[in-house]
Each structure stands twice: as C-alpha cells, then as structure tokens.
Phi, psi and omega in degrees: 000131174295136184262321181197134176236128176230105183291303184278161163277133188258130176240156179220134177224157176282329186214162184291328182296318179290321173303313180297321182291313180295327180267000177054054181293133184190205191298341179265012182248150170241118183257129176245122188202199177240152184303318185298311177301315180303307184296324182276327189229349191242328194318314185261012188237356189258001177056236180265014184296145174283140184233126171243138183258125181303321188291344177285352182244355179146163180249162175088204182294166176292120182238163177301321179298315178299311182299312185296318181292321178292324182298327179301326175275321186298318187291345177265357184256127179280122179200155178248345185224136173256130177233110180256125183235113182161207178275189187305312186301318181291317179299321180284334174292318179300324176302313183294321185280001175270355179271160177286308184258119188237317188244141359289132186296330181293323178292327175299312183288340178267014178057033177263351177240136181292135179272110180230123179279132183241321191249146171296141185238122180241123181248132179229105182285148178244009176209158177282157173074023179274303181092328188298332185292341181233006179252180182243036183238143174221131181257142177229134177269121181280144181285322186299313181234008178063017178272162179257139171233150183247144175247128184234113177202145180298340177291344182272351174299143171292150168286323181223134170250127184241120178259123184235117184302317183306319182297318178295323184290345178284342181289142168300154183302317184293328178284326177294319178292319175302315182286332178288331175293324176296320180293325179295320177298312181299324180292319181286321180296322181289319182297324183271355179295144172299341179267005180291148176234172179299329178292309182292329179294326178301314180297317184295315184292322179296318177301314176302310181303312183291322182294313179298317180296319179299317178301315181296321178297321178294319180292316179298330180262019174058048171068032174253134185267123172272162177298323179296320179296318178299315178300318177300312180301319179301314179295316181293320176298322180290320176302311184302316188286331174297312177301313186291328177298325183275334182255337175077181180112131177220009185303322185288327175296326176288320179301317178298317182295320179297319181303316182287331176294316181290331182221102184284002173272351181275124180279171177304314181297314178302319181297321177293318180296309182299313181298319183296311183295320180290326177302309187294314180297316181296314180298322179294320182293318186277318185238061186295344182254018184262198178300348179298332179296313179296321181293319177301315176301319179293321176297314184299319177297317183290322183267000179054056181218173177281152184294335182291341182238018190293318183286330172296322180285325175300314182296319179298321176297312181294326180299329180286342184257330181247122176280120183260150177284165181301321182295317180287335178292338180279348182289000000 
C-alpha cells in the first residue's frame, strides 16, 4: 500500500517580493491571478512576466467558457512557466494551461485528448483549505448541464508549491478563520479515512494541533491576529492538504454547498463550522469503537478537558470564533 505521495517541491516565503526574486520571475513566465492580488503584492515584482486576470474571463468556478476564452490569449503568449496565484479556481486553471493539449477543454476532461505536461507549473495558494496546490485534480463546470467533472492525472501535480505568509495576512480575520476550519475538516476527514496511513495521520494531527493552538491564541488576544499566528495557519493548512491529497474525499464539501443552497443566510464560515461538528458527532455515533477514540483523546489533551465533554468543548471553542446566524443557532 502506498504510504505517502508528495508531487510538488514545497517552498515558503514571508513576502511576494522575496518569492519573485528567488524564482527569478520574468519574461518567460505567465502569471494567472486576480487584479487585487496583483496590485497589492505583485505589481512591482514580476518584471516582464505576462499577467492574465481571471476575472476578465468570467466569475465563479472554472468553466469551459472561462478556459476557452483564456486559452485564446494564452496560446499567443510565449512562456515557459505557468505561475498561478489565487484560490482553487485559479490554481486549477494553471494546471490545465501547463499541458500541451488543452482545447477543446471538454474533450480533455472526457479523456479524448492525451494528457501531456509541457510547462513548468508553480502554484501559490492565497487561502487555507484549498488543496489544489498539492493534489493532482482539476475540476471543470460544464456549460451543457452545469455539472462538475474532474480530471485526475499525475501530470497535474505542480512542480513547485509556494506558501507565502503575506498573501494569507491580507485575508480578513473572519475569512481566515473560516478557511482554517475548512483545513481542519480536511485534516480530520483524512485522519478518519480508510485510506489513511501512519504518514498521513502525522500530517493530520499536526495540522489539528497547530490550528487549535492558534484558535486559543486568537481568543486570548481578543480576536487580534499576530503575524506568528498567520504563519502557523499557513503551515497547518499545508499539512492538512498534504494528508487530504493522499487520502481523498470531497463528500463534506458537497454537504457544505448544499447547506448554503438551502439557507442563504448561512455564511461560508458557518457552513464549515456546522459541517465540522456534524461530521464529528455522526462519526462517533456510527463508528464509536474506531479511530474517533484516539482522535477524541487527542482533542481532549489539546483542550485540557475530559474525553466525555470533548466535542462540547470543541464546539465552545469554535462558537467564540464564528458568529452564527439565527437559523444556524436553531440547529
């Protein structure tokens, strides 16, 4: 049984200026990102690199229209390296444009086009709990039926994954906490997965430890985020996604999406919070004699409480960080 797969080489920098200097960003590079990220962090650091803004081609998830319209520009740009900086959609667009054969993109996802990697690929996430920066998956939303299809291939692994503290520090506190809960979900889902190994569990547990410690620090400092906490979150998020990329699973992401569809007052953070707590309680009810016992003990040690009250204490901790709507309070 395979124990651990890590596709990209992982780098970490404090700021974008250092990253651009160390990676020698220049005329042979194509950067895919958003205007806000470019204006705030990249504008004076990318030299002669070509830059495309995702929002110029469409909003929302990666769709065939966005890819095809962007491809019309990409194929005219001379470049040797793709650098995607942003959220999941942007990172997965970057994966596709690192390939030789791209269009028609629907044929690519239907396995009618051979998958051949041509360009060096650098992925830079700007939020926790994305996962695309370390996995070999890219999702596409189809125009015909609005369904999502996934392309899974080792050619989609990044050559380099770059973690930059400055990018995470730009997030508002509520969004940073919300995305950290998403990373927490992935860490726990990975730990409890039947595909988990001793290696992936190490990453999962370390992610949980760092995230819980960071939560307590934020609360103790009256919801003020320190630079050290941001850096810790960055590391924990990466640990979580390494574990999750090896064990797989996206059922909980579907549950979160359905939850928000049914109640539009539920925020991204609430959906993560509700899903996380329901996952723990359901797993304990269905598999009481499984690894949830070890996990409960681990939680109890971190929160300095008895195992009999551990889920209540986890919920109390998260309640101090996530402001819930009246509808979710009734759950």
